[in-house]
C-alpha positions as CSV (number, residue, x, y, z in Angstrom):
1,M,76.3,97.0,96.3
2,F,76.1,100.5,94.8
3,K,78.5,102.0,97.5
4,L,81.0,99.2,96.9
5,L,80.9,99.8,93.1
6,K,81.2,103.6,93.6
7,S,84.1,103.1,96.0
8,F,85.8,100.8,93.4
9,K,85.3,103.4,90.6
10,L,86.9,106.1,92.8
11,V,89.8,103.8,93.8
12,A,90.3,102.8,90.1
13,V,90.7,106.4,89.0
14,L,92.9,107.4,92.0
15,E,95.1,104.3,91.4
16,G,95.6,105.3,87.8
17,I,96.4,108.9,88.7
18,S,98.9,107.7,91.4
19,Y,100.6,105.3,88.9
20,L,101.1,108.2,86.5
21,V,102.4,110.5,89.2
22,L,104.8,107.8,90.3
23,F,106.1,107.5,86.7
24,G,106.2,111.3,86.3
25,N,108.3,111.6,89.5
26,M,110.6,108.8,88.2
27,L,111.0,110.1,84.6
28,L,110.7,113.8,84.9
29,V,112.0,114.8,88.4
30,K,114.7,112.2,89.1
31,P,117.0,113.2,86.2
32,F,116.9,116.9,87.0
33,Q,116.3,117.1,90.7
34,P,117.5,113.9,92.4
35,E,117.1,115.3,96.0
36,I,113.5,116.3,95.3
37,Y,112.9,112.9,93.8
38,K,114.1,111.1,96.9
39,T,111.8,113.4,99.1
40,L,108.8,112.6,96.9
41,L,109.4,108.9,96.4
42,Y,108.2,107.6,99.8
43,P,104.8,109.5,100.0
44,I,104.0,108.9,96.3
45,G,105.1,105.3,96.5
46,M,103.2,104.6,99.7
47,S,100.0,106.2,98.4
48,H,100.2,104.2,95.2
49,G,100.9,101.0,97.1
50,L,97.9,101.5,99.3
51,L,95.6,102.4,96.4
52,F,96.9,99.3,94.4
53,I,96.0,97.0,97.3
54,A,92.6,98.7,97.7
55,Y,92.1,98.3,93.9
56,V,92.9,94.5,93.9
57,L,90.7,93.8,97.0
58,L,87.8,95.9,95.7
59,A,88.1,94.2,92.3
60,L,87.8,90.8,94.0
61,L,84.8,91.9,96.0
62,V,83.0,93.6,93.1
63,G,83.8,90.7,90.8
64,S,82.2,88.2,93.2
65,K,79.1,90.4,93.7
66,L,78.7,91.0,90.0
67,K,79.6,87.4,89.2
68,W,82.3,88.4,86.7
69,S,83.8,85.6,84.6
70,F,87.4,84.6,85.4
71,K,88.4,86.3,82.1
72,T,86.8,89.6,83.1
73,L,88.3,89.5,86.6
74,G,91.7,88.8,85.0
75,I,91.4,91.8,82.7
76,V,90.3,94.1,85.6
77,L,93.2,92.9,87.7
78,L,95.7,93.1,84.8
79,A,94.7,96.7,84.3
80,S,96.2,97.7,87.6
81,L,99.6,97.0,86.1
82,I,99.3,99.0,82.8
83,P,99.4,102.8,82.8
84,F,96.0,104.3,81.8
85,A,94.2,101.0,81.9
86,T,92.3,101.6,85.1
87,F,90.6,104.6,83.3
88,Y,89.5,102.2,80.6
89,I,88.2,99.7,83.2
90,E,86.3,102.4,85.0
91,R,84.5,103.3,81.7
92,K,84.0,99.8,80.3
93,Y,83.2,97.6,83.3
94,L,82.1,100.0,86.0
95,N,79.9,102.4,84.1
96,T,76.5,102.2,85.6
97,T,74.8,104.9,83.5
98,A,74.7,102.9,80.3
C-alpha cells in the first residue's frame, strides 16, 4: 500500500506540473512563437494525457484501498481538472507524515 500511495503522490505532483507547462506553452509561447508552440504541443500534451490517466487510475485504486468516501474521491478526481489543485490534494489527502 505504501508504494501505491507514494506512486500516487509522485503522479499527482507531476500531473500538476505538466498541466501548468501545457498552459504555459499555450499562453506564453503560442502568441509569440507559433512554430515552437506546434513543435512542443504534441510531447507536452501526450505527457500530460498519460499523467492524467495515471492520476485517475491511481486515485481510484488508492481511494478503494483507503476506503475514501464518495465525496473525498470526487474531490480528488475533480482536482485533476483545476490548475494547482493536485498540489493541494497531495498535501491534504496524501500526506502520510502528519
